[in-house]
Wavefront OBJ file of the C-alpha trace (Angstrom):
o trace
v 0.046 0.049 -0.101
v 1.330 3.432 -0.922
v 0.505 6.218 1.395
v 1.116 10.107 1.098
v 1.018 11.826 4.430
v 0.467 15.405 4.529
v 1.366 16.796 8.071
v 3.559 17.858 10.687
v 6.649 16.095 12.106
v 9.594 16.896 14.217
v 7.997 18.845 17.173
v 6.168 18.039 20.334
v 2.760 19.131 19.348
v 0.280 15.972 19.850
v -0.334 15.960 16.055
v 3.172 15.691 15.017
v 4.036 13.106 17.980
v 1.000 10.956 16.929
v 1.989 11.264 13.367
v 5.447 10.196 13.835
v 4.534 7.172 15.842
v 1.932 6.148 13.033
v 4.804 6.553 10.414
v 7.068 4.219 12.165
v 4.545 1.505 12.268
v 3.093 2.006 8.807
v 6.737 2.084 7.292
v 7.145 -1.595 8.389
v 4.637 -2.539 5.689
v 3.686 0.146 3.581
v 5.477 2.748 1.085
v 5.400 6.194 2.806
v 5.753 9.601 1.129
v 5.649 12.847 2.895
v 4.549 16.568 2.504
v 5.295 18.912 4.854
v 2.518 21.250 6.037
v 3.160 24.559 7.781
v 2.894 24.497 11.595
v 0.049 26.494 13.147
v 2.444 28.924 14.779
v 5.529 30.563 12.865
v 7.296 30.305 16.262
v 7.313 26.620 16.419
v 10.232 24.554 15.008
v 12.035 21.388 15.385
v 14.930 22.903 17.454
v 12.816 25.018 20.198
v 10.058 22.453 20.124
v 11.774 19.259 19.360
v 9.733 16.086 19.537
v 12.157 14.225 21.987
v 12.478 11.139 19.498
v 15.590 9.288 19.467
v 17.941 10.476 16.887
v 17.872 7.544 14.767
v 13.993 7.687 14.645
v 14.131 11.308 13.669
v 16.349 10.765 10.894
v 14.208 7.986 9.496
v 11.136 10.194 9.681
v 13.068 12.968 8.215
v 14.433 11.118 5.320
v 10.988 9.976 4.033
v 10.782 11.008 0.387
v 8.431 13.355 -1.121
v 5.724 12.373 -3.498
v 6.921 12.603 -7.236
v 4.757 15.080 -9.395
v 1.461 13.658 -10.430
v 2.206 10.501 -8.427
v -1.231 8.686 -7.667
v -1.238 7.074 -4.090
v -3.677 4.674 -2.750
v -4.138 6.682 0.497
v -3.570 10.409 1.213
v -3.618 10.970 5.061
v -3.630 14.602 6.430
v -2.753 15.245 10.051
v -2.256 18.957 10.639
v -4.304 21.742 11.953
v -6.729 23.543 10.675
v -8.205 20.349 9.282
v -7.716 20.272 5.444
v -11.033 19.307 3.896
v -9.978 19.999 0.211
v -11.645 17.507 -1.809
v -9.028 17.282 -4.492
v -6.211 14.653 -4.062
v -3.831 12.399 -5.849
v -5.049 9.102 -4.160
v -7.874 6.657 -4.369
v -9.025 7.552 -0.851
v -8.665 10.534 1.675
v -8.300 10.431 5.446
v -8.123 13.339 7.433
v -7.180 13.136 11.106
v -8.927 15.504 13.384
v -10.133 15.619 17.149
v -13.209 17.491 18.370
v -11.950 18.387 22.097
v -15.273 20.364 22.691
v -17.421 17.843 20.883
v -18.095 20.363 18.243
v -16.319 21.387 14.735
v -16.296 25.150 14.605
v -15.498 26.737 11.043
v -12.268 28.042 12.387
v -11.061 24.382 12.759
v -10.973 23.407 8.995
v -10.289 24.809 5.729
v -10.960 24.084 1.929
v -14.187 22.268 2.282
v -17.645 21.995 4.070
v -19.158 18.780 5.843
v -22.331 19.548 3.971
v -20.366 18.755 0.565
v -17.939 16.127 1.848
v -20.578 13.787 3.474
v -21.649 12.733 0.210
v -17.992 11.932 -0.947
v -17.463 8.216 -0.939
v -13.682 8.541 -0.950
v -13.537 10.752 2.156
v -13.113 9.753 5.762
v -12.327 11.277 9.138
v -9.904 9.604 11.612
v -10.789 10.722 15.030
v -9.363 9.010 18.289
v -12.328 8.756 20.619
v -16.021 8.584 20.440
v -16.326 11.898 22.116
v -14.530 13.305 19.072
v -17.051 11.321 16.841
v -20.098 12.978 18.174
v -18.614 16.402 17.227
v -18.481 15.097 13.649
v -21.641 13.709 13.642
v -23.071 16.941 14.807
v -21.169 18.723 12.036
v -22.929 16.802 9.456
v -20.655 13.869 8.539
v -22.258 10.245 7.945
v -21.217 7.697 10.719
v -19.711 5.437 8.175
v -17.263 8.241 7.179
v -15.949 8.475 10.845
v -13.351 6.241 11.855
v -12.692 5.853 15.483
v -9.188 4.396 16.333
v -7.215 5.332 19.534
v -3.682 6.528 20.124
v -1.095 4.525 21.419
v 1.953 4.267 23.589
v 5.527 3.373 22.690
v 6.046 0.058 24.606
v 9.878 0.108 24.420
v 9.751 3.303 26.269
v 6.623 3.220 28.594
v 6.866 0.204 30.901
v 7.673 -0.651 34.286
v 10.927 -0.167 35.959
v 12.587 -1.941 38.886
v 11.903 -0.350 42.351
v 15.897 0.414 42.662
v 15.539 2.520 39.440
v 12.559 4.426 40.851
v 14.611 5.291 44.096
v 17.515 6.350 41.908
v 15.050 8.724 39.871
v 13.788 10.265 42.932
v 17.196 10.876 44.399
v 18.143 12.833 41.142
v 14.862 15.024 41.445
v 15.565 15.492 45.192
v 12.363 13.858 46.134
v 12.333 11.501 49.311
v 11.359 7.715 48.846
v 8.431 7.948 51.070
v 6.941 10.888 49.493
v 3.436 10.324 47.637
v 3.693 12.047 44.281
v 0.774 13.283 42.081
v 1.681 14.249 38.607
v 0.309 15.905 35.389
v 1.949 16.677 32.202
v 0.310 18.693 29.454
v -0.518 22.450 28.367
v -1.888 24.675 31.152
v -4.969 25.590 28.987
v -8.505 25.715 30.657
v -9.526 22.493 29.070
v -6.852 20.519 30.984
v -8.542 21.204 34.380
v -4.968 21.605 36.087
v -6.329 24.120 38.389
v -8.557 21.578 39.982
v -5.742 19.203 40.537
v -3.791 22.067 42.084
v -6.777 22.881 44.397
v -7.254 19.328 45.319
v -3.651 18.878 46.236
v -3.629 22.051 48.466
v -6.692 20.704 50.414
v -5.032 17.362 50.943
v -1.541 18.670 51.673
v -2.811 20.190 55.028
v -3.591 16.629 56.162
v -0.843 14.582 54.196
v 2.536 16.027 54.836
v 4.484 13.711 52.477
v 2.332 14.776 49.579
v 4.093 16.165 46.550
v 2.960 17.553 43.239
v 4.895 17.543 39.834
v 3.654 19.676 36.792
v 5.204 19.740 33.632
v 3.855 22.303 31.264
v 4.218 22.981 27.544
v 5.016 26.559 27.580
v 7.544 26.143 24.863
v 4.592 25.375 22.542
v 1.632 27.364 24.056
v 3.504 30.007 26.084
v 1.460 29.229 29.138
v 3.337 28.604 32.368
v 2.057 27.056 35.286
v 2.733 30.152 37.295
v -0.427 31.639 35.623
v -2.675 29.161 37.285
v -1.161 29.623 40.622
v -1.814 33.487 40.374
v -5.506 32.729 39.407
v -6.009 30.541 42.156
v -4.583 33.005 44.703
v -7.143 35.517 43.631
v -9.964 32.998 43.765
v -12.794 32.843 46.285
v -11.853 29.288 46.653
v -8.440 30.238 47.993
v -9.824 32.713 50.246
v -12.085 29.973 51.777
v -9.541 27.234 51.968
v -6.201 28.931 52.003
v -4.640 26.121 49.790
v -1.978 28.440 48.376
v 0.730 28.639 51.070
v 4.366 28.508 51.615
v 4.471 24.878 52.682
v 2.204 23.650 49.810
v 4.236 25.414 47.169
v 7.672 24.176 48.676
v 6.550 20.651 47.790
v 5.529 21.333 44.252
v 8.093 20.642 41.331
v 7.346 22.692 38.119
v 9.029 21.609 34.840
v 8.799 23.897 31.773
v 11.807 22.850 29.676
v 11.562 20.069 26.794
v 11.863 16.574 27.853
v 12.830 13.584 25.776
v 10.664 10.446 26.034
v 13.229 8.647 28.628
v 12.864 11.815 30.768
v 9.192 11.540 30.670
v 9.331 8.001 31.468
v 11.236 8.855 34.462
v 8.659 11.213 35.572
v 5.907 8.690 35.067
v 7.924 5.906 36.961
v 8.114 7.867 40.046
v 4.494 8.969 39.997
v 2.094 7.243 42.496
v -0.757 8.657 40.765
v -1.196 10.633 37.430
v -4.201 12.947 37.769
v -6.222 14.464 34.820
v -9.444 16.266 35.833
v -9.789 17.478 32.326
v -12.959 19.296 31.091
v -12.378 18.741 27.172
v -9.914 16.562 25.428
v -9.567 14.668 22.050
v -7.983 11.522 23.442
v -5.724 12.462 26.457
v -2.786 10.381 25.956
v -0.619 10.987 28.902
v -2.677 8.968 31.407
v -2.347 5.933 29.342
v 1.451 6.566 29.133
v 1.607 6.797 32.888
v -0.450 3.708 33.307
v 1.920 1.871 31.100
v 4.834 2.828 33.625
v 2.633 1.420 36.541
v 1.066 4.624 37.760
v -2.454 4.730 39.023
v -4.462 7.219 37.013
v -7.454 9.422 38.074
v -9.272 10.901 35.271
v -12.629 12.681 34.569
v -15.520 10.393 33.864
v -17.898 10.897 30.802
v -15.346 12.165 28.269
v -12.839 10.646 25.805
v -10.930 8.602 28.465
v -14.004 6.368 28.988
v -12.787 4.672 25.537
v -9.729 3.269 27.056
v -10.551 3.331 30.904
v -10.464 -0.009 32.798
v -10.913 -0.461 36.591
v -7.332 -1.776 36.918
v -6.068 1.570 35.663
v -7.343 3.785 38.629
v -10.421 6.042 39.279
v -12.817 8.274 37.424
v -13.830 11.594 38.958
v -17.550 12.281 39.026
v -18.660 14.818 36.536
v -21.377 16.747 34.713
v -21.778 17.847 31.407
v -22.405 21.478 30.140
v -22.808 23.513 26.897
v -21.040 26.919 26.669
v -21.124 29.157 23.660
v -21.846 25.857 21.492
v -18.869 23.983 23.061
v -19.357 20.966 25.363
v -17.321 20.651 28.579
v -17.064 18.481 31.583
v -17.338 19.741 34.984
v -15.074 17.483 37.317
v -16.220 17.479 40.897
v -13.331 18.363 43.108
v -15.035 16.728 46.088
v -14.945 13.337 44.145
v -11.482 14.142 43.384
v -10.369 14.743 46.954
v -12.373 11.779 48.124
v -10.736 9.508 45.425
v -7.370 10.417 46.277
v -7.624 10.326 50.048
v -9.680 7.462 50.471
v -8.886 5.190 47.583
v -5.422 6.189 46.398
v -3.067 7.686 49.099
v -4.129 5.656 51.924
v -4.515 2.461 50.102
v -1.597 -0.036 48.803
v -1.473 -0.158 45.209
v -1.208 -3.732 44.119
v -2.313 -3.396 40.296
v 1.057 -1.870 38.753
v 1.644 -5.037 36.770
v -1.903 -5.446 35.805
v -2.382 -2.047 34.369
v 0.966 -1.920 32.630
v 0.243 -5.119 30.986
v -3.307 -3.949 29.982
v -2.126 -0.916 28.285
v 0.559 -2.644 26.450
v -1.634 -5.239 25.238
v -4.307 -3.161 24.097
v -2.831 0.322 23.148
v 0.596 -0.243 21.952
v 1.266 1.756 18.724
v 1.789 -1.393 16.805
v -1.947 -2.602 17.838
v -3.694 0.504 17.028
v -1.920 1.313 13.897
v -2.569 -2.021 12.738
v -6.166 -1.201 13.088
v -5.767 2.042 10.973
v -3.971 0.022 8.260
v -6.772 -2.233 8.114
v -9.449 0.726 7.678
v -7.079 2.018 4.955
v -7.339 -1.361 3.208
v -11.004 -1.890 3.820
v -11.816 1.606 2.335
v -9.721 0.857 -0.722
v -11.901 -2.361 -1.676
l 1 2 3 4 5 6 7 8 9 10 11 12 13 14 15 16 17 18 19 20 21 22 23 24 25 26 27 28 29 30 31 32 33 34 35 36 37 38 39 40 41 42 43 44 45 46 47 48 49 50 51 52 53 54 55 56 57 58 59 60 61 62 63 64 65 66 67 68 69 70 71 72 73 74 75 76 77 78 79 80 81 82 83 84 85 86 87 88 89 90 91 92 93 94 95 96 97 98 99 100 101 102 103 104 105 106 107 108 109 110 111 112 113 114 115 116 117 118 119 120 121 122 123 124 125 126 127 128 129 130 131 132 133 134 135 136 137 138 139 140 141 142 143 144 145 146 147 148 149 150 151 152 153 154 155 156 157 158 159 160 161 162 163 164 165 166 167 168 169 170 171 172 173 174 175 176 177 178 179 180 181 182 183 184 185 186 187 188 189 190 191 192 193 194 195 196 197 198 199 200 201 202 203 204 205 206 207 208 209 210 211 212 213 214 215 216 217 218 219 220 221 222 223 224 225 226 227 228 229 230 231 232 233 234 235 236 237 238 239 240 241 242 243 244 245 246 247 248 249 250 251 252 253 254 255 256 257 258 259 260 261 262 263 264 265 266 267 268 269 270 271 272 273 274 275 276 277 278 279 280 281 282 283 284 285 286 287 288 289 290 291 292 293 294 295 296 297 298 299 300 301 302 303 304 305 306 307 308 309 310 311 312 313 314 315 316 317 318 319 320 321 322 323 324 325 326 327 328 329 330 331 332 333 334 335 336 337 338 339 340 341 342 343 344 345 346 347 348 349 350 351 352 353 354 355 356 357 358 359 360 361 362 363 364 365 366 367 368 369 370 371 372 373 374 375 376 377 378 379 380 381 382 383 384
């Protein structure tokens, strides 16, 4: 099978990372060609925002040949933003990757076409990573059979269990005591991530649990929003006036990381994490909890959203939430009392005996080779 990929590569934006892992798997059995699409921001580049892939993998992806003029491909696969809905393509079939984090597809999210026209094109398909996203495309007017739901995956060579001795070594490198209980969150500090809910829950629990620590890794090199912004907002909030969660002791046990990390360094963070917490309001897939679970960490995620697709009781717990619609966008409202109760009663004060089970569950069902084989199968089915 011959595939032309039009998209992003080389940076640590989620679209680029997903694309690169898919390329590495597809290239094992398919002929891959590549067309670079400009990044959404002129400030992004593969030096400042490097993907974190090993050099040999980056070199392999960078050396994928360009398509020859007038070359006809079996599949064109587009993965960039805004989504390119142009209905002219030099292939038998077109797949466009897209997410709908807010379960809606605003016109600002796509170019060169409209759902109304494309829904009658039998050679046009949407690849989206969750059923939450699929609802957004259905609302936009696409047909059910046009929308292919295939999840993202984890790199099992990187994200897996490490020995207790290795964990102790990594904690020492970070200056964290071995008896500390670590909560972690990695990602952009945008409103949809709900990180301030985690900070608030941590602040409440820290008053009772002295060995509790919090690690936050932002993506300020991409989105220019640092974690400090959330703390300043919380300081001024009525919530903080009531509970006084932002205080010197609480802040002294928080570690904030803003620099780029490679995948080995990210694995190290997951490996020393006792519980990865993601009280998100809106996400397309939310891959980081799955990566953390592959490294053995318990996860706590919002109930009712995209993570329902991969959640299993062996992974951890779900935060009770309600769904609301604001200005045509859909949000979840994770309940902070539910989060605090889960952490205090079911996570921090309970022994975790499921590390191996959850790691095996993720690797068995969500490694990149597993999920990309499903994508390849969809490509082949649509060519018939």
